[in-house]
C-alpha positions in Angstrom: 105.2 77.4 107.8 106.3 80.6 106.1 110.0 81.6 106.2 110.9 85.2 107.0 113.7 85.2 104.4 114.1 83.8 101.0 116.9 83.6 98.4 115.8 84.2 94.9 118.3 84.2 92.0 121.1 84.3 94.6 119.8 87.4 96.4 118.4 87.5 99.9 115.0 88.9 100.4 112.7 89.5 103.4 109.2 88.2 103.1 106.5 90.8 103.8 104.6 90.0 107.0 100.9 89.3 106.4 99.8 92.1 108.8 101.8 94.6 106.8 100.4 93.4 103.5 96.9 93.6 104.8 97.4 97.1 106.3 98.7 98.3 102.9 95.8 97.0 101.0 93.1 97.9 103.5 94.4 101.5 104.0 94.6 102.0 100.3 91.0 100.9 99.7 89.7 103.1 102.6 91.7 106.2 101.6 89.8 106.8 98.3 86.3 107.1 99.7 87.4 109.2 102.8 89.4 111.6 100.6 86.4 111.9 98.3 84.1 112.7 101.2 86.7 115.2 102.5 86.7 116.9 99.1 83.1 116.7 98.1 81.7 117.9 101.4 83.9 120.9 102.4 82.1 121.3 105.7 83.4 117.9 106.7 86.9 119.2 106.5 86.5 120.6 110.0 85.3 117.3 111.4 87.9 116.0 113.8 86.8 112.4 113.6 87.1 112.4 109.8 90.5 114.1 110.0 91.7 111.6 112.6 90.6 108.7 110.5 92.4 110.2 107.4 95.5 110.7 109.5 95.5 107.1 110.7 95.0 105.8 107.2 97.7 108.0 105.7 100.2 107.1 108.5 99.4 103.4 108.2 99.5 103.3 104.4 102.7 105.3 104.2 104.5 103.2 106.9 103.5 99.9 105.4 104.5 101.1 101.9 107.9 102.2 103.0 108.4 99.0 105.0 107.5 96.9 102.0 110.4 98.6 100.1 112.8 96.7 102.4 113.0 93.7 100.2 116.8 93.3 100.1 118.1 92.1 103.5 121.1 94.4 103.6 119.0 97.5 103.4 116.1 96.4 105.7 117.4 98.3 108.7 117.8 101.6 106.9 114.4 101.4 105.2 112.8 100.5 108.5 114.4 103.5 110.2 113.1 105.7 107.4 109.6 104.3 107.8 109.6 105.1 111.5 110.9 108.6 110.9 108.2 109.2 108.3 105.5 107.8 110.6 106.6 110.0 113.5 106.8 113.2 111.4 103.4 112.7 109.6 101.7 111.6 112.9 103.1 114.7 114.7 102.1 117.2 112.1 98.8 115.5 111.4 97.9 115.4 115.1 98.6 119.2 115.3 96.2 119.7 112.4 93.5 117.5 113.9 93.8 119.1 117.4 94.3 122.7 116.5 92.7 123.0 113.1 89.5 125.0 112.8 
């Protein structure tokens, strides 16, 4: 069984949850082809489904990346709060672009 905390060289660290690690890797792999499609086919930039998929991937990738920065136990709450703020701001502005963009 995996522990949620570890002490390495006298410093306490949080172990990254598996779902967060998988989200970071999967969203990173999927972002490249979707961004390429978005750039190489300009007419697709008005496709709401593509924009929504890109928004979900950017939000998921950014959130998981910021959360993974919370390695030291004493800063975990601050980094988690920053991750949630980033997620809310990007999701809000991204939703506005998806809904009201051309």
